C-alpha positions in Angstrom: -9.0 -3.3 -50.8 -11.0 -5.1 -48.1 -14.8 -4.6 -48.0 -16.4 -2.9 -45.0 -17.8 -6.3 -44.0 -14.4 -7.9 -44.0 -12.9 -5.0 -42.1 -15.5 -5.3 -39.3 -14.9 -9.1 -39.0 -11.1 -8.6 -39.0 -11.2 -6.0 -36.3 -13.5 -8.1 -34.2 -11.2 -11.1 -34.6 -8.0 -9.2 -33.8 -9.5 -7.7 -30.6 -11.4 -10.6 -29.2 -9.9 -13.9 -30.4 -6.5 -13.6 -28.7 -5.2 -16.8 -27.2 -4.3 -15.2 -23.9 -7.5 -13.2 -23.3 -8.6 -15.2 -20.3 -5.2 -15.4 -18.7 -5.5 -11.8 -17.6 -6.4 -12.0 -13.9 -7.2 -8.4 -13.1 -10.9 -7.5 -13.4 -9.9 -4.0 -14.5 -8.0 -5.4 -17.4 -11.1 -7.4 -18.4 -13.1 -4.2 -18.4 -10.4 -2.5 -20.5 -10.5 -5.3 -23.0 -14.3 -5.0 -23.4 -14.0 -1.3 -23.9 -11.4 -1.9 -26.5 -13.7 -4.4 -28.2 -16.5 -1.8 -28.2 -14.2 0.6 -30.1 -14.7 -1.4 -33.3 -18.2 0.2 -33.5 -18.6 3.5 -35.2 -18.9 6.8 -33.3 -21.0 7.9 -31.4 -22.0 4.3 -30.6 -18.6 3.4 -29.2 -18.4 6.5 -27.1 -21.8 5.9 -25.6 -21.0 2.3 -24.8 -17.7 3.2 -23.3 -19.5 5.6 -21.0 -22.0 2.9 -20.2 -19.2 0.5 -19.2 -17.7 3.1 -16.9 -20.9 4.1 -15.0 -23.4 1.3 -15.3 -21.8 -2.0 -15.3 -20.9 -3.6 -11.9 -17.6 -5.4 -11.8 -19.3 -8.7 -11.1 -20.9 -8.6 -14.6 -17.7 -8.1 -16.5 -17.1 -11.8 -17.1 -20.6 -12.4 -18.4 -20.2 -9.5 -20.8 -16.8 -10.8 -21.9 -18.3 -14.2 -22.7 -21.0 -12.4 -24.8 -18.5 -10.3 -26.7 -16.3 -13.3 -27.4 -19.3 -15.2 -28.8 -20.2 -12.2 -30.9 -16.7 -12.2 -32.4 -17.2 -15.8 -33.6 -20.7 -15.0 -34.9 -19.6 -11.9 -36.8 -16.8 -13.9 -38.5 -19.3 -16.6 -39.5 -21.8 -14.1 -41.1 -19.3 -11.5 -42.4 -20.4 -12.2 -46.0 -24.0 -11.2 -45.0 -23.3 -8.1 -43.0 -25.2 -5.0 -44.2 -22.4 -2.4 -43.5 -24.7 0.5 -44.1 -26.9 -0.5 -41.2 -24.1 -0.1 -38.7 -24.1 3.7 -39.0 -27.8 4.0 -38.4 -29.5 5.0 -35.2 -31.6 1.8 -35.2 -28.5 -0.4 -35.0 -27.2 1.7 -32.2 -30.5 1.1 -30.4 -30.4 -2.6 -30.9 -26.7 -2.8 -29.8 -27.4 -1.0 -26.6 -30.5 -3.1 -25.9 -28.7 -6.3 -26.4 -25.8 -5.4 -24.1 -28.2 -4.2 -21.4 -30.2 -7.4 -21.8 -27.0 -9.4 -21.2 -26.2 -7.3 -18.1 -29.7 -7.7 -16.7 -30.1 -11.5 -17.3 -27.9 -14.4 -16.2 -29.8 -17.3 -17.9 -28.1 -18.8 -20.9 -31.4 -19.0 -22.9 -31.9 -15.2 -22.7 -28.3 -14.3 -23.3 -28.3 -16.5 -26.4 -31.5 -14.8 -27.6 -29.8 -11.3 -27.2 -26.8 -12.7 -29.1 -29.1 -13.8 -31.9 -30.8 -10.4 -32.0 -27.5 -8.6 -32.4 -26.4 -10.8 -35.3 -29.8 -10.9 -37.0 -29.9 -7.1 -36.8 -26.4 -6.9 -38.3 -27.4 -8.9 -41.3 -31.0 -7.6 -41.4 -32.4 -11.1 -41.2 -36.0 -11.4 -42.4 -35.9 -7.7 -43.4 -37.7 -6.6 -40.3 -38.5 -2.9 -40.1 -37.3 -0.7 -37.3 -40.6 -0.8 -35.5 -40.8 -4.6 -35.6 -37.3 -4.9 -34.1 -38.3 -2.6 -31.3 -41.5 -4.5 -30.6 -39.6 -7.8 -30.5 -36.9 -6.4 -28.2 -39.5 -5.1 -25.8 -41.2 -8.6 -25.8 -37.9 -10.3 -25.2 -37.0 -8.0 -22.3 -40.2 -9.0 -20.6 -40.3 -12.7 -21.3 -38.9 -15.4 -18.9 -36.9 -18.4 -19.9 -40.1 -20.4 -19.7 -41.7 -18.3 -22.4 -38.7 -18.8 -24.7 -38.6 -22.6 -24.1 -42.3 -23.1 -24.7 -42.0 -20.9 -27.9 -39.2 -23.2 -29.1 -41.3 -26.3 -28.6 -44.3 -24.7 -30.5 -41.9 -23.8 -33.3 -41.1 -27.5 -33.7 -44.6 -28.2 -34.9 -45.2 -31.7 -33.5 -48.2 -32.6 -35.7 -48.0 -36.3 -34.7 -48.6 -35.5 -31.0 -52.1 -34.5 -29.7 -51.5 -33.2 -26.2 -49.8 -29.8 -25.7 -48.7 -30.5 -22.2 -47.2 -33.9 -23.1 -45.1 -32.3 -25.8 -43.9 -29.3 -23.7 -43.1 -31.4 -20.6 -41.2 -33.9 -22.8 -38.7 -31.2 -23.5 -39.1 -29.4 -20.2 -39.7 -31.9 -17.3 -41.2 -30.3 -14.2 -43.3 -27.7 -16.0 -46.8 -27.7 -14.4 -50.1 -27.2 -16.2 -50.9 -24.0 -14.5 -47.7 -22.3 -15.5 -48.0 -23.6 -19.1 -51.5 -22.2 -19.3 -50.3 -18.9 -18.0 -47.4 -18.7 -20.5 -49.7 -19.8 -23.4 -52.2 -17.0 -22.5 -49.3 -14.5 -22.3 -48.0 -15.6 -25.7 -51.6 -15.1 -27.1 -51.8 -11.7 -25.6 -48.6 -10.7 -27.3 -50.0 -11.9 -30.7 -47.4 -14.7 -31.0 -49.9 -17.6 -30.7 -53.3 -17.8 -32.3 -56.3 -16.8 -30.2 -58.0 -19.6 -28.3 -61.1 -21.2 -29.8 -64.6 -21.2 -28.2 -64.0 -24.7 -26.9 -61.1 -25.2 -24.5 -58.7 -27.8 -25.9 -55.0 -28.7 -25.5 -54.5 -30.4 -28.8 -51.1 -29.6 -30.1 -52.3 -29.4 -33.7 -55.2 -27.0 -32.9 -54.8 -23.6 -34.6 -54.9 -21.8 -31.2 -51.9 -23.7 -30.0 -49.8 -22.7 -33.0 -47.5 -19.7 -33.7 -49.0 -16.8 -35.6 -46.9 -15.3 -38.5 -45.8 -12.7 -36.0 -44.8 -15.5 -33.6 -42.7 -17.2 -36.3 -40.9 -13.9 -37.0 -40.2 -13.4 -33.3 -38.7 -16.8 -32.9 -36.6 -16.3 -36.0 -35.4 -12.9 -34.7 -34.2 -14.4 -31.4 -32.6 -17.5 -33.0 -29.3 -18.1 -34.6 -29.0 -20.2 -37.7 -26.4 -23.0 -37.2 
């Protein structure tokens, strides 16, 4: 008898990994496929999301959501052995599911969509054993952050101990970022508790404590990142 984890992965694969999926030209058919894919989730989550599909999602966003669901199908298959099946029937997972889908609908940038994709999968396997309140805080932060926030966080997470200048390191990976916007983002990251508070002497040394992620910052980056 298949385990609940295997059953979830199997249903996802059957519904979403069909060879002819993208050959269907009608936008309405794409919407129907997405609704069918949503049906793999337990009630009342599936019912709520089907309603959301019918009343909230403009047709122009169908393709973006289809891309997202297809990616999730592959991710679910990859982590099926780690899925915490009991979490799927809890209100918290329904909350995370709806927030991630809305996040994809409201954002077009690949960086943010990938972050929501990671959130969904990490909630499914309960990565880092985050409590419900931590997940909600991190989702709220992600909703409000720009792509520039996410890219600068990714650079800080690399921990370039051999480089002394924060701006040099950030602009090496993100050419065109100006100092003013970097300062703004760094202050915003500090205000959210993701980077250590600034010291009494202004400095842009990369290895300075106040240019490094806090424990909360490291948890946040882990929550919005997929392990490869």
